[in-house]
N, C-alpha and C positions, 0 to 999 in steps of 0.2 A: 648609896645611890642618891645623886643630887636630884632634887625636885624643886621646881619653881612654879608656883601656881598663882596666876594673876586673876584678879576679879575687880568688879566695880565699873566697868565700862558701860556704854549705852549710847542712846541717841539723845542729844541735848541741843537746844537752840543756841544760836550765837549769843554770847554774853553769859551763858549758864556755867554751872560748876559740876564737877565730878570729883570723887575721891577714889583713887585706885589703891588696891592693896596687893601685896605679893607675899605669900607665905613660902618660906624657904625651909628646906630640910636636907640632910645628908652631908652637911659641911658645917664648920664652925662659923656660923653667921657673924658673930660679934667681931671676928678677926679680919673681916674684909670690908673694904669700901664697896658700896652697892650703887647701882645705877638703874635708872629707868630709860629705856630705849623706845623708839617708835619707828615703824616702817609704814609709809604711805604707799599706795598702789604705784608701781612703776619707779619707786625710789629706793635707795639703799637705806638700811637701818641706821639710825643716828642716835647718839647718846643725848638725851634731853636734860637729865638732871642726875647728879651724883651726890652721895653723902659719905663722908669719910668715917673711919672708925671713931674719930673724935667729934663726930656730928658737924663737921664743916661741910656746908652745901655749896655746890656749884651748878650753874645752869647754862644752857645754850642761850644765846642772846635773845632769841625769840620767846623764851619762856620766863625770862627775868621779870620779876614784879607780878607775875600771874600764877606761877606754879610754886609749890612748896613741897620739898621732899623731906621726909622724916623717917625715923626707924625706931623700932621697939625690939631691943635685943632679947628681952625676956620672952617675947612672942615670936622671935625670928621672922619678923615681918617688916617690910619697907612700904611706905605709903607715898602717894603723890596726890596732893591736893591741887586741883586745876581750876582756876577761876578765870572769868572773862574769856571763855573759850571762843575760838575763831574757827571758821571753816577749814583753814589750813592746818589746824590741829588734828584733823581727821586722820586716823591711822590705827594700826594695831600696836598696842603698847605692851612692852615686855620688861621684865626686870632680870638682872644678872649682875655678876660682879662688875665693878667699874673697870678693873684691869684684868686682863686675861680671862674674858668671860668663858664660862663653861660652854662646851659644845652642845650640851643638852638644854636647849631653850624650852621654856614653857609654851603653852598654847597661845599665850597672849590674851589680851582683852581688847575688844573693838571699841573705839571711841569714834562716834560720828557726830559732827557738829553741822547742823543743817536746820534751816527754817522750813 
């Protein structure tokens, strides 16, 4: 049974930082490219950052230079370090496979950037 458990969100002022974590279980984590997605109110879910099996990272344009994705295969965990946060980063953040995401998404973690 696939489980994805996100944590680390919160309320932060513009310019602040947060580190998100996603603990995965129920599948061979090290065999899949993983991604962080976000969904803002009234918008579709979008892929923000992804990391390949070989630790190659890719980012949506708006996240480049501010976000860093990483993974620890021994802990079956993927991280998202977010710096220089902006109000437009406000969303619920989820993790899942980069390709063919599982239907069973986690509960996500709320990130709110506001002064």
